[in-house]
N, C-alpha and C positions, 0 to 999 in steps of 0.2 A: 269686397270693398266697393263703394259706390261714390259717384260724384255727380252733382247736379249743376248743369250749365244752362242758366236762363238766358233768353234772348229777346223777350218782348212781353207785352201785356195787352189785354183788350180793354183796359180801363179807358174811358173817354178822355181825350187830351185836347184841351181847347187853347193851350199855349205851347209853343215849341220849347223844348227843354234846353234853352241856352245856358241857364245857370248850372244845370246838371252837367252838361258837357264841359263848361268852364271849370267846375270843381274837379272833374275827372282829370282834365288837362293839367291843373295845378298839382294835384296829387302825383301824377305820373312824372311831371317835370321835376318836382322836388326830389322824388326818389332817385332819379338818374343824375341829378345835378350835384347832390351832396352825399358825402360818405357817412358811414355810421358814426365816426368820430366827430364829424362836424355837426351832426344833428343832436348829439347826446345832450347838450345843455338845454335843448328845446323840447325834449320829451317830458312827459308828466311825472315829476318826482313824487313818489308815494312815501309817506312817513317822514318827509324832510321839510316840513313847513309849507307855506303858501307862496306860490309864484304865479301871479295873474297872467303873465305873458305866456307861460306854458299851457294855460287853460285853452288858448286858441291854437298855438303852434303844434301841440301834440297831435291834433286831429289831421294834420297834413303829412305825417311821417309814418313810415312803415318799416317793419323789421326785415322783410325779404320780399322777393318778387311774388311768391305765392300769397303772402299776406295782402299785397297790393292788388293782385288780380282778383282775389275773392271779394275784397271790399268794393272794388270798382264795378265788378259784375252786378252786384246787388244794388249798388248806388244807381246803376243804369236802369235797373228794373223799378225800384221804388221811387227814385228821384222824379222821373216824368209823371208818375201818378200824383205826387204832391204838387209839382210845378204846373202840371196840366190843369189843376183846379184853382190855383191861387196866382199864377203868373210868375215871371222871372224875378222881379224886384222883391216881392214878398217871400219868394222861395229863398233868395239870397239872405234876406234878414233872418228867416227861420233857420237856415243852415248854420250861419255864423252864430246866431243866438244859442242854438242847441249845442253847438260845439263848445262855446264858452261855459254854458251851464253844466255840461257834462264834465269838463275839466275841473271846474270849481267844486262840483258835487263830490267827485271822486277824491280830490285832494283834501277837502275838508273832512270827509267821513273817514279818511285813512290816517289822520294825524296821530302820531304816536306809534304807528305800526312799524314793522320791520322795513327798513328802506329798500326800495326797489323802484322800477319805473314802468310806465305804460305809454303806448303810442298806437296810432292808427285811426282810421276813419270809422272804425267799428261802432263807436258810440253813436255817431250821427246816422250811420246806416241802420242800426237797430232802432234808432228813434224814428227814422222814416218808415221802417217796416211796421212799427207799432202804429204810426199815423195811418198807413195804408190799411192796416187791420181795422181801424176805426172808420175810415172814410170810404173804403171800397172793399169790404170783406168778400163780396160775391164775385168780384171781377177775377179774371184768370191770368195766371202767368204762364207764358209759353216757354218751354225749355226742353233740354235733353237729359234724360236720366242714363248715366253711363255706369255699367257694372263691369267689374273685373272678377271673373271666376276662374281661378288657377291661371291658365294662359289665354283664356278666351275673353273677348271684349264684346259686350252687348250694349247697344245704343237704342233707346226708345224715346220717341218724341212724346211729350206730355203736356196736358193743360191742367193746371192745379189752381184751385181757388186761393186767393191771397190769404184768407182766414186759415185754411188748412196748412198752407206752406209755412206761414209765419209760426203757427203753433207747433208744427212738426219740428222745425229747426230749433226752436227754443227748447223743447223737451229733449231732443236728441243731444244737443250740445251739453246740457246740464248732466244728463245720464252718462254721456261719454266721459266727461271730466271726472265725475264721481267714481265710476266703476273702473276706469282704466288708468287714470292718473291721480285720483284723489286730490285734484287741484281745482278749487272753485273760483280762483282769482279771475280768470278770463271771463267765464260766464257771468260772474257778478258785475264786472265792468260793463258787459253787454246789457245786462238787466238794468243797470243805471241809465244807459242810453234809452232803453225801451220805456222806462218809467217817465223820463222826460218827454219822449215822443207821445206817450199816452196823454200826459197832462196838456201838452201843446195842442194836440188834435181835439181833445174834448173841449178845451177852452175856446178855441177858434170856432168850433161847431156851435157851441152854446151862444157865442156872441155874434153869430151869423156872419163871420168873416170868411166863411167858405160855404159854397153851395154844392152838396153832394147829390143833388137831385133825388133825395129820399133813398139813396143807396147806402147811406152810412149804417153802421151796425145797430144803432138805437132805433132808427126809423124803420129799417128794413125788417127787423125781427119783432117789432112792436105790433101787436094786434089791437091796441087800444086807441092809437092816435087816429083822428079823423082828418081827411084831406082838407077840410075847411080850417081846422086848427093850424095845420101846417102852413097853409097859405097866409093865414092871419099873422102867424109869427114871422113871416118873411114877406112884407108888403111889396118888396121890389123883385120878388121871384119871377113874376111874369116878364118884366122887362129884361132881366138877366137871361131868362130862358130864350127870349127872342134874340138877344145878342149872340147867345151861344149857337142857336140854329143858323144865324147868318154866318158865323165863323165857320161852322161845319160845312155849309154849302160852298163857301169860298175855298175851303181846303179841298173839298171834293173836286171842284172845278179846276183848281190849280194842279192837283195830281193827275187829273184826266188830260189836261193840256201838256203836262210833262211827258206822259206816256205817248201821246200822239206825236209830239215833237221828236222823241227818241226814235219812233218808228219811221217818221219821215226822213230822219238822218241815217236810217239803217243801222241803228245801234240798239239791237234788241235786248241785250243784257240789262241796261238801265231800265228799259221799259218793263222787263220781267220783274225786276226787283221792286220797282214802284208799284206795279200791279199787285204783287204779293202783299206789300205793306198796306195798300189801300183796302184789300179784301179783309185783312186782319182788323184794320181800324174801323171799317164800315161794313158790317155783316150783311147789309142789304144790297151791296154793290157787286155787280158782275161786269167784267170787261166785255164790251160789245162784241158780237160774233165776228164782224168783219175785221175789227182791230185784233182780236184774238187770233184769227186765222193768219193775218199778216205777221204777227209777232212770232208764232211758232214756225212759220216758213222761214223767217229771217234767222231764227235760232238754229234751224237745221242747216241753212246755207252757211252759217258761221261755225258749224260743227260744235255747237254748245249742247252736247248730247243730253247731259243730265237735266238742264233747264228745259230743253225741248221736250223730253219725255214727260216731265212734270206738267208742262204747259198743255201738251196734247191730252194727257189724262184728265186735266181739269176741263178742257174743251169738250171732251166726250161726255163728261158728267153734266154739262150745262147746255149744250147745243146739239141739235139733231142735223142741222144743215152740214153737208159735206162730211158726214160721219164715216162713210166708207173710205173716202179719200184720206181722212185723217188717220184712220186705223192702218191703212197701208203705210203712211209715213211713220207711224209709231213703230210698226214692225221693222221698217228699214232702220230706224234709230236704234232699236235693240240689236239688230245685226251689226251696226257700226260699233257697238260696244261688245261684240262677240257674245251675244246672248241669243242663240238661235231658238232655244226652247221657249223663251219669253216671246219671241217673234211668232213661233208656231201657235202659242196660246192665243195671241191676238188674231191670227189668221183663221183659227178654228171657229171663231165667233162670227166670221163673215159668211154671208150667203151669196153664192155666185148669181143666183136669180135676181138679187137686188142690185146688181152691178151692171155697169155699161161694158160693152165689148172691150174697150181699151183697159178698163179697170180689171176685167177678168184676166186679161193677158198679164198685167202687172202683178196680180195676185199669184198667178202660177209661177212667174219668174222669181218672185220673192220667196215663195215656198220652196222652190227648187234650191235656191241659194241657202236657205235656212237648213234644209236637209243635208246639203253638202257640208256646210259649216259644222253642223252637229256631228256628222260622221268623222270629220277631220279632228274635232275636239276629242272624240272618244279614242281615236288612234293616238293622240298626244297625251291621253290621260287627264284631260281637262273636263271637269264635271260642273254643270251649272245647276244651281238650286234656285227654284223659283217659288215665290210665296203662293199659298193656296188662293 
C-alpha cells in the first residue's frame, strides 16, 4: 500500500496564493460546521433533474475527513501553480466558474440515470491538475512517497514532473476502480473536471490570458515554433516579463529581510523555514555564509537538532569557511540525538593536521564521548543504522 503526500512545487509563482488558501479555508470550515444531514440538500443530485444551486454548493462539501484532506492537499499543490500565473481575482473566477461548469455538466449528462449524489472539490482539483499539465508540465512537485509493507513503513522524498504525476494518478485511479471495484462513477466525475480544466487552460493560453514563459506543453515540446513568432504573438510579453522580474526581485529581497530579522531576534526556526522555502523557489539563491553560520549556531543553542543537522549539512555542501568547526558541531548534534556512529562517521573525515590546537582537543573529547556512548548503547541493546 502506498500514499503520496505532496508539500510544494518549483513552478514560478508571481502572485501569493490568497485565493487558494481562502478556498481551502472555506472547504474545511464547511466540513466542520455542518453535519451530513444538513449538507444533503446541497450535494449534486444525479439522475434527479437540474438544480443550479447544487452546481456550486456540491464543490464545497465532502463525505469524510480523508476525502477532505486528499482534495485539499492537491488543491494546495495545483492551486498556487494556477494562481501564481494569473493572480488571485482571475483565480477566483476560474475556480468558481469551473465549479459551476462541473456541476452543470455532470447533472445534465446524467439525466435519467439511477438517482444518487456526488460531492467534493475533486472536480475543481482535477481541473486544476489538467490546467497545470498544460501550463507547467515540466515543473516538479515535491512530496513524500509513503509505503506500507507488512508492518514496515518506508518514506522517500520525491520530485516528480507535473506531467508524470497527473498522468500517473489518472491511470491508477481508473485501473483501481475497474479491476478492484468495477465502479467507474468516481473516475468519470474526475475526468469531467479534467476535461473542463483542459478546455479552460487551452482557451486562456490561446487568447493570451496567461503567460507560461514558453513552458506550456505546446510551446515546450514544439520544435517548429520560432522565437520571433512567439514574441510576435505576444506583443506585451517583454513588458510582462520585466514586471515579473521586478516582482521576483522584490520577493527575494523580502524573504532575505525576513530571514535576517528572524536571526536578529534569535528565532532561528522561522529563519530556517523561510530559507528552505526560498531555496526551493529560487534555485540560484544560497543563504550567505555568515547568516548561515549564525542560523545553525542559534538552532544548536535552541536544541532544534533535526533542523540544525540539516542546516549544517547544507552549509558544508556550499561553504568552505569554518568547515572543520561546523563538522565538530555536526558531530555534537548527532551525539545529542544518541547517534554516536553518525558522529564517528563525521569525525573520521576530519584531519588533525588541518585543525588548530583547540579544535584538536575538542575533536578528541567528542570522539571519546562518541565511543563511550556507542559502547553504552551496545550494552543496552540499542543499535544505530547509518546510511552509506
